[in-house]
N, C-alpha and C positions, 0 to 999 in steps of 0.2 A: 530467630524470634521464637520464644517458647510457646507452648500450647495455651497457657492461660492468657497470654497477650493476644493470640489469634482468636481465642474464644471471646474475649472482651471486645475486640475489634469487630467480630462477627455480630455480636449483640448490638453494638452501636450502629452497624450497617443495617441490620434488620429494623431497628427502631427508626432510622432515617428514611427507610422506604415507606413507612406508614405515617410519619409525623415530621413536620418541619422544625419542631422544637428540639432542643438538645436533650440527650438522655440524662436523666437525673439518677445518680447512684449514691447511696449513703457511703461515706468514707470508711465506716467500720465494716463494710462488706456484708451487712445484714441482708440486703436485697439481692446479693449474688452468692455464689457458693465459694467465694474467695475469702481468705482472711485479710485483715486490714493491711498487713505488710506486703502481701502479694499484690493486692489491688493497687496499692500506692506505687509499687515498682512497675506494674503493668501500665498504669496511666503515665508515669514518667517516661517509660520506654516508648510508648506510642506518641507522646508529645514531642520527644527528642527526635524521633524519626519523621516528624511532620505529617503523621497520619491522622491525628486528632488535635483539636484545640478546645479550650474552655472559653466560650463567648462571654459568660458571666459567672465567675467563680462564686460559689455559695458556701457558707460556713458549714463544716461537717458533711459535705457531700461534693460530688463531682458533677459538673454539668458539661457533658462531652458531645461534641459534634465532629463529624468526619470532615477532613479536608478533601479536596478533589483527588489528591494523591492517595489518601486512605481509601477512598471509594474505588479507585482503579486497582489498588493493591488487593482488595477483597475480591473484586470482580475478575481479577487475573489469577485467582487461585493462590493468593498470598505470595505473589512474585511482583517485584517492582516492574513497572512498564518498560523501563530501559533494558531490563534483563530478558525481556520476551522477544525472541527473534520475529521480525516481520513475517507474517504468513498470510498474504493476501491471495485469495482464490477468486478468479474471475471465471464464471461459467457463461461463455459467450459462444453461440453456435457459429456465427460468421462475423469475424472482425476484420474484414478486408481493409487494408490501408489504415489501420488504427494504431494509436499509441497505447500500449497496455503497460500498466505498472502503477506504482505509487509515486508520491512526490520524491521519495528518496531514490527509487530505481525505476528506470523506464527502459523498456525493450521495444525496439522498432523491428518489426518482422518484414524486412525488405524481401527476403527470399520467398515469402508467401506471394507477394506481388509478381515476382519473377516467374514463379511456378504457374500462377494463374494466366499470365501472358503466354507462356509456352502452351498451356492447355487450349487457350483461345485460338492460337495459331494452328495447332494440330486439328482443332475442330472446324476451322474455317475452310471454305472451298476456294481460297485464293490461289491464284497461279504464282503468287509471289512468296510462297511459304519459305523457301530457302533464304531469301533476303530478309524476311521478317524474323526468322530464327537467328540470323546473323546480327540483326539489331539487338535482340534480347541477349545474345551471347556477349556483345560488346558492353551492354549495360551491366550485365552480371559481372564482367571483369572489372568495370569501373567501381561498382559498389563494393566489391570484395578487395579493393586496393591492389588489383593485379595489373591495372592499366590506369594511367593518369586521365583525368577528364580534360580533354583538350578541345579547344575551339574547333568546330567544324567536323568533329568525329562522326556525326550522323548525317552530315550534309549530302553525302553521296546517296543517301536513302530517301531524299526528298520526294522523288516521284513515286516510290513504293508506298511511302506514308500517305501521300495524296490519294493514291488509288485504293488504299486500305485505311480510310479515315478512322475506323474503329480502333486501330492500334495506337492512335495518339493518346487516348486516355490511359491505357496501361503504361505507355512510355512516360507520360507525365507523372503518373503515380509513383513509378519506380524512382524517377529522378527527384521528385519532391521529397519522398521519404528519405532518400539518401542525403539530400541537401540538408534536411532538418537534422538528421543524425550527425552531421558534421559541425553543427553549431554547439559550442561548449556550454 
């Protein structure tokens, strides 16, 4: 797109920010610094690209309004929205057990839940630390596809989990995050 098209589009955009009425421009270019031929080509270019439209054509002038695509085009630095790579930034201090991403891309951070469980075990005063660590080790292997999730894999740890009921929440969190990540 040439500079005169961008300049016209920017003018229409600025007008639309202060008025809901279309921008009126004389077709002879008198109220712009364009000659009639350039103005005509610029209007045609913008209309063909779907960036502007004429809601009510007026004799000897242009009545121009931005389309949504045109507004996005200006706001995105004269780039089409589809050509802009998604760049979503989330500033979250603590997002434990959260799904982070956009509708197009979702990242589940199961390893964060595993690391937190390891830290809780290390900080606990439990006499069952070795067995608790083994539970997390098995879960880690399952979620990393190093071991199949088989029925009863944690059943031998029932008494350890009962004695350390606080571990049930991290176990549930890890398994639920993993299960959700398996759903296409």
